[in-house]
C-alpha positions, -999 to 999 in steps of 0.1 A, spaced: -294 -431 -47 -318 -422 -19 -336 -399 -43 -339 -427 -69 -352 -450 -42 -379 -424 -33 -389 -420 -70 -391 -458 -74 -413 -460 -43 -436 -433 -56 -439 -450 -90 -448 -483 -75 -474 -468 -51 -490 -444 -76 -516 -468 -89 -530 -473 -54 -535 -437 -45 -570 -436 -60 -580 -468 -42 -610 -471 -19 -616 -460 16 -620 -490 39 -636 -501 71 -624 -477 99 -620 -449 73 -658 -444 75 -663 -433 112 -629 -416 113 -629 -398 80 -657 -400 54 -686 -400 80 -669 -376 103 -690 -344 102 -663 -324 119 -640 -328 89 -666 -310 67 -656 -275 78 -643 -249 54 -613 -240 76 -622 -203 76 -627 -202 113 -605 -214 142 -635 -234 154 -634 -256 123 -598 -265 130 -603 -271 167 -633 -294 164 -618 -314 135 -585 -318 154 -603 -333 184 -629 -352 165 -614 -387 168 -630 -413 191 -600 -436 187 -579 -438 218 -580 -418 251 -560 -388 236 -581 -385 204 -550 -385 182 -551 -347 174 -519 -345 153 -533 -371 129 -567 -356 128 -553 -321 122 -535 -335 91 -568 -350 79 -585 -316 84 -558 -300 62 -565 -326 35 -602 -319 37 -598 -281 35 -573 -282 6 -594 -307 -14 -628 -294 -4 -636 -327 13 -620 -360 22 -606 -371 -12 -590 -405 -14 -561 -395 -37 -551 -365 -16 -553 -385 16 -532 -414 3 -507 -391 -14 -500 -376 20 -497 -411 35 -471 -419 7 -451 -387 15 -450 -397 52 -439 -432 41 -410 -416 22 -400 -394 52 -400 -425 74 -378 -442 48 -353 -413 50 -352 -416 88 -347 -454 85 -316 -446 64 -302 -420 89 -310 -443 118 -293 -473 102 -263 -452 95 -260 -442 131 -265 -478 143 -239 -492 119 -213 -467 133 -217 -485 166 -216 -521 154 -191 -517 126 -168 -489 140 -139 -500 118 -157 -502 85 -157 -475 58 -183 -449 57 -193 -458 21 -199 -494 31 -221 -483 60 -240 -460 36 -246 -489 13 -260 -510 41 -282 -481 54 -295 -475 19 -303 -512 15 -321 -512 49 -342 -482 38 -350 -499 5 -361 -531 21 -384 -511 45 -398 -488 18 -405 -516 -7 -419 -541 19 -452 -554 4 -466 -558 39 -466 -520 43 -491 -516 15 -519 -521 40 -506 -492 61 -498 -467 34 -530 -473 13 -553 -477 43 -561 -440 49 -568 -440 86 -535 -457 93 -518 -423 89 -521 -424 126 -497 -453 128 -475 -437 102 -472 -404 120 -465 -421 153 -437 -441 135 -424 -409 119 -419 -391 152 -407 -422 170 -380 -427 143 -371 -390 146 -367 -393 183 -345 -424 180 -323 -408 154 -319 -377 176 -310 -400 205 -284 -420 185 -268 -388 172 -264 -373 207 -256 -406 224 -228 -413 198 -211 -380 209 -216 -388 246 -200 -422 242 -168 -405 231 -168 -371 249 -195 -373 276 -221 -346 280 -226 -315 300 -258 -309 320 -269 -284 294 -265 -311 267 -286 -336 287 -314 -311 294 -315 -298 258 -317 -334 244 -343 -344 269 -365 -315 260 -362 -323 223 -370 -359 230 -400 -349 251 -413 -327 223 -410 -355 197 -425 -380 222 -456 -357 226 -460 -355 188 -457 -393 185 -482 -400 213 -507 -374 200 -506 -391 166 -513 -425 181 -509 -438 216 -483 -464 208 -459 -435 202 -451 -439 239 -430 -469 229 -403 -443 221 -395 -443 258 -391 -481 258 -371 -483 226 -344 -459 240 -331 -485 265 -331 -511 236 -304 -489 219 -286 -484 252 -283 -521 262 -276 -536 228 -255 -509 210 -240 -483 234 -237 -506 265 -230 -479 290 -200 -463 271 -195 -427 283 -166 -404 276 -145 -432 261 -150 -458 289 -177 -481 302 -200 -466 329 -217 -492 351 -243 -468 363 -255 -460 328 -254 -497 320 -276 -504 350 -300 -476 341 -303 -490 306 -313 -524 319 -337 -508 344 -354 -488 316 -357 -520 295 -371 -543 322 -393 -520 343 -421 -516 316 -421 -554 311 -424 -559 349 -452 -533 351 -472 -551 324 -467 -586 339 -472 -574 374 -504 -556 366 -518 -586 349 -509 -609 378 -516 -587 408 -548 -571 394 -562 -600 375 -596 -584 370 -582 -553 354 -575 -566 319 -596 -598 315 -628 -577 323 -621 -558 291 -625 -590 270 -662 -592 275 -668 -579 240 -644 -604 224 -648 -640 214 -614 -649 228 -599 -647 262 -567 -630 275 -550 -664 276 -560 -672 240 -548 -639 228 -514 -642 244 -509 -678 231 -520 -668 196 -497 -638 195 -467 -662 200 -475 -676 166 -486 -644 150 -453 -627 157 -436 -654 137 -462 -650 110 -455 -613 108 -418 -621 105 -423 -645 76 -444 -618 58 -416 -593 62 -387 -616 52 -405 -638 27 -433 -616 14 -458 -641 1 -487 -617 -8 -510 -647 -13 -511 -651 25 -514 -614 32 -548 -596 33 -570 -570 47 -587 -595 71 -571 -625 89 -599 -639 110 -592 -673 94 -561 -677 116 -571 -702 143 -569 -693 180 -544 -710 203 -566 -724 230 -537 -741 248 -500 -747 244 -506 -777 222 -538 -767 204 -524 -761 178 -490 -775 187 -473 -748 167 -480 -726 198 -456 -745 218 -430 -746 190 -434 -708 186 -427 -702 223 -397 -725 222 -384 -708 190 -386 -674 208 -366 -688 237 -340 -702 213 -338 -670 194 -333 -650 226 -306 -674 237 -288 -671 204 -290 -633 205 -275 -633 240 -246 -657 230 -239 -635 199 -243 -602 217 -207 -592 211 -201 -608 177 -235 -598 162 -251 -571 185 -275 -563 157 -293 -596 163 -302 -587 199 -311 -551 188 -334 -563 160 -351 -589 183 -357 -564 211 -368 -536 187 -393 -560 171 -408 -573 204 -409 -539 221 -425 -524 190 -453 -550 193 -456 -546 230 -488 -526 230 -508 -540 201 -497 -576 203 -498 -583 241 -525 -581 268 -548 -554 255 -581 -567 240 -575 -555 205 -583 -573 172 -561 -603 170 -543 -596 137 -535 -564 117 -506 -560 92 -501 -523 100 -488 -532 135 -455 -541 118 -448 -506 104 -424 -496 132 -413 -530 146 -400 -540 111 -373 -512 111 -348 -531 133 -354 -563 114 -346 -547 80 -315 -531 93 -303 -565 105 -313 -581 72 -295 -555 52 -263 -560 72 -265 -598 68 -272 -596 31 -243 -572 25 -220 -595 44 -232 -625 24 -230 -608 -10 -194 -597 -3 -183 -631 9 -191 -648 -24 -168 -643 -54 -190 -655 -83 -207 -622 -91 -204 -586 -81 -223 -578 -49 -244 -552 -66 -260 -579 -88 -277 -599 -60 -287 -566 -43 -305 -554 -74 -320 -588 -78 -335 -587 -43 -348 -552 -49 -363 -561 -83 -382 -590 -67 -395 -568 -39 -405 -541 -64 -424 -566 -85 -443 -581 -55 -450 -546 -42 -464 -535 -76 -487 -565 -77 -500 -559 -43 -506 -522 -50 -526 -531 -81 -548 -552 -59 -554 -523 -35 -562 -499 -63 -598 -510 -67 -624 -520 -42 -640 -551 -58 -605 -564 -68 -592 -560 -33 -621 -578 -17 -621 -606 -43 -584 -613 -40 -588 -613 -2 -614 -640 -5 -592 -660 -29 -563 -657 -4 -584 -663 27 -614 -685 17 -620 -695 54 -623 -659 65 -659 -649 71 -650 -612 72 -634 -615 38 -666 -629 24 -686 -601 41 -665 -573 25 -667 -590 -9 -705 -593 -5 -707 -556 4 -687 -548 -27 -712 -567 -49 -741 -549 -32 -723 -516 -38 -719 -526 -75 -757 -534 -76 -766 -500 -62 -743 -483 -87 -758 -502 -116 -793 -493 -103 -784 -457 -103 -769 -460 -138 -801 -478 -150 -783 -509 -163 -801 -540 -175 -820 -559 -148 -801 -591 -157 -767 -576 -149 -780 -562 -116 -793 -596 -107 -759 -612 -110 -745 -587 -85 -772 -597 -60 -766 -634 -65 -729 -630 -60 -736 -609 -28 -759 -635 -14 -735 -663 -22 -708 -648 -1 -731 -639 28 -741 -676 27 -705 -687 28 -698 -662 56 -726 -678 76 -713 -713 69 -678 -703 81 -692 -687 112 -729 -695 120 -728 -670 149 -719 -641 127 -746 -616 133 -739 -595 102 -742 -625 79 -776 -635 93 -789 -600 91 -779 -596 55 -793 -630 45 -826 -621 61 -826 -587 43 -818 -602 9 -843 -631 12 -870 -607 24 -865 -582 -4 -848 -598 -34 -850 -636 -30 -885 -641 -15 -888 -677 -28 -859 -687 -5 -877 -676 27 -894 -711 30 -860 -727 35 -846 -706 63 -861 -687 92 -833 -662 94 -850 -639 119 -854 -668 143 -817 -676 139 -810 -639 145 -829 -638 178 -811 -670 190 -776 -656 182 -785 -622 197 -790 -639 231 -753 -647 237 -730 -635 210 -706 -606 220 -716 -580 194 -689 -563 173 -690 -529 156 -699 -546 123 -730 -561 141 -743 -526 150 -739 -516 113 -759 -547 104 -787 -538 128 -789 -504 110 -795 -523 77 -821 -544 95 -839 -513 106 -838 -498 71 -854 -530 59 -883 -528 84 -887 -490 79 -890 -495 41 -914 -524 48 -892 -548 28 -888 -572 58 -921 -587 68 -915 -601 102 -940 -587 128 -930 -555 145 -933 -574 178 -905 -597 167 -883 -567 159 -890 -552 194 -884 -586 210 -850 -586 194 -842 -551 206 -854 -560 241 -830 -589 241 -801 -567 232 -810 -539 256 -812 -564 285 -778 -578 276 -762 -544 272 -780 -524 298 -753 -496 297 -751 -493 259 -773 -466 245 -767 -476 209 -796 -501 211 -820 -475 225 -809 -452 197 -817 -479 171 -852 -482 186 -855 -444 185 -846 -444 149 -873 -469 141 -899 -450 161 -890 -418 143 -891 -434 109 -925 -449 115 -939 -416 129 -944 -428 164 -959 -402 188 -933 -376 198 -939 -383 235 -928 -419 230 -897 -408 212 -888 -382 238 -893 -407 266 -869 -431 249 -843 -403 244 -846 -392 281 -840 -428 291 -809 -429 269 -797 -395 283 -799 -408 319 -782 -440 309 -753 -422 293 -751 -384 301 -731 -365 276 -738 -388 246 -736 -364 216 -761 -383 194 -787 -384 222 -786 -346 226 -787 -340 189 -819 -360 186 -834 -343 217 -827 -309 202 -842 -319 169 -874 -331 187 -878 -300 209 -871 -277 179 -896 -294 157 -923 -292 184 -915 -256 192 -907 -266 228 -882 -238 236 -879 -246 273 -870 -282 265 -846 -270 238 -827 -246 261 -827 -272 289 -812 -298 266 -786 -273 254 -777 -265 290 -774 -302 299 -753 -309 269 -729 -281 276 -723 -294 311 -708 -325 296 -693 -310 264 -662 -296 282 -643 -293 249 -671 -274 233 -669 -298 203 -705 -292 194 -708 -254 195 -711 -254 157 -742 -277 158 -758 -256 186 -753 -224 166 -769 -241 136 -800 -246 156 -806 -209 157 -795 -203 121 -815 -230 104 -852 -239 102 -863 -268 123 -866 -290 93 -829 -285 85 -816 -293 120 -807 -329 112 -787 -317 82 -768 -293 104 -758 -322 127 -743 -341 98 -766 -370 104 
């Protein structure tokens, strides 16, 4: 039956394997020059493995797997990448089955093994077929979250297997050491896939306090019970204590966000219930790639559902405590869910909402749900229990299939996301981008002008809606200025978008998408499609540089403009030197410096720049680029850099 479930999952996900790369897939995969190696040299593998800029540990396990994809397919191919994601999803589903089986042996010790296998299979089916997980499996870069989940589940299954034996027979020091070493290995694999793999250490006490409860060698051991509670509570106390005792540590990290620490924590109280509703009642019309339309909680009563959500969590915790002996799975599922969200849905200044954050936390919930469904179906006497089980799975499969179809095509995905989230400015942005992409494709295919014009009108319409939803959205203003300057020149008399842009640039915390929008703005000026005076552009850059004095990205934007407009080399080099002093070790700065020195034949400057770069490039990530300097003509250097 497990094999049939796997085949069903493959069949349902297959249409989405050729779907588009999205958002973070760009910098991590498709625009990552380190993934372009042939794999014929160790250096290719080493630089690709440590090429991620996500997280302090660079997620080398996940990046190595992407490098394998690239070498096998001759580049980053969407089908190959998402096929591997699907295989990882199936492996995780198998571990959910094994883990559920081990858990059920603890909570239903007197039941039959076949009954436990049925519940475990149902739990695996609910998890594998959950429509919410589409945005993890078919979002290529979320392989990082998948691999962290895979190794975390492996570690938990290993712990349950060994702990089950220790509960009955105890353990020798050799057993404890061997199991600890295996858990340490799995922990390293999880953490090096994505940092929240460290939650494995916090989830182990969840199993101890809710399922095993200190049982050791056939009797209850108070010391082990105490250790379990210490392991569960200490991480929570560390997070709370750090936030309270060092108040400047975390809030200072929110300077780049348009919400505060308090607003994030209050909003998460509601969002955790929203995630639960998507898992238990999978309404795909409320799911989506972006959820910036969800309002912030600015206080306990604004909106009032914030207070209700907090009270609901307290009531749920109280019920779980009261039923800890009759229904231990409730407390287990609750703690598993909350601990699983502890990093990405708590104090850290991450984006407010992402569906993939439920990939691991949902495991405990589906084990509980499978157990309750099995009990309910066996308590009724009208139909055979298998009938409602198959009905539930049929509904899930249908909903999953529909969502996969949406994710199989870029324009369809963005259009459906706007339909489901009309108040989301980001959804309008991605749909407008999709229409612009369709315009460029039709231009390359030399389609009729009338058809191309419709794409532009649709794109501008959604940028306009984006601006109406959020008048401070930098990207919307940039794109409207670009379109009106280049394609809709008659509309310029109605809006001075550049003036709006300068006003917003004065106080809006800029996001990654805003930097990309500035790139588009520069392209517009370089191509002389935007007709604002050059002094206005420089004034905008001056504003951003004053606000972000430690951020070299704005200096590099200015450099790109100077280079594109053939400004004197000494001006360009002076700007790069300023950027280098501001942020020593910045790879892009050194690449531009080397290009400038090489083109001008300045060998002393070239060697000095290489020497300075190598002082900061401890991992020797850029040796391949440096070697290319001496193997290629000066005109080809930028091509060597992957820029």
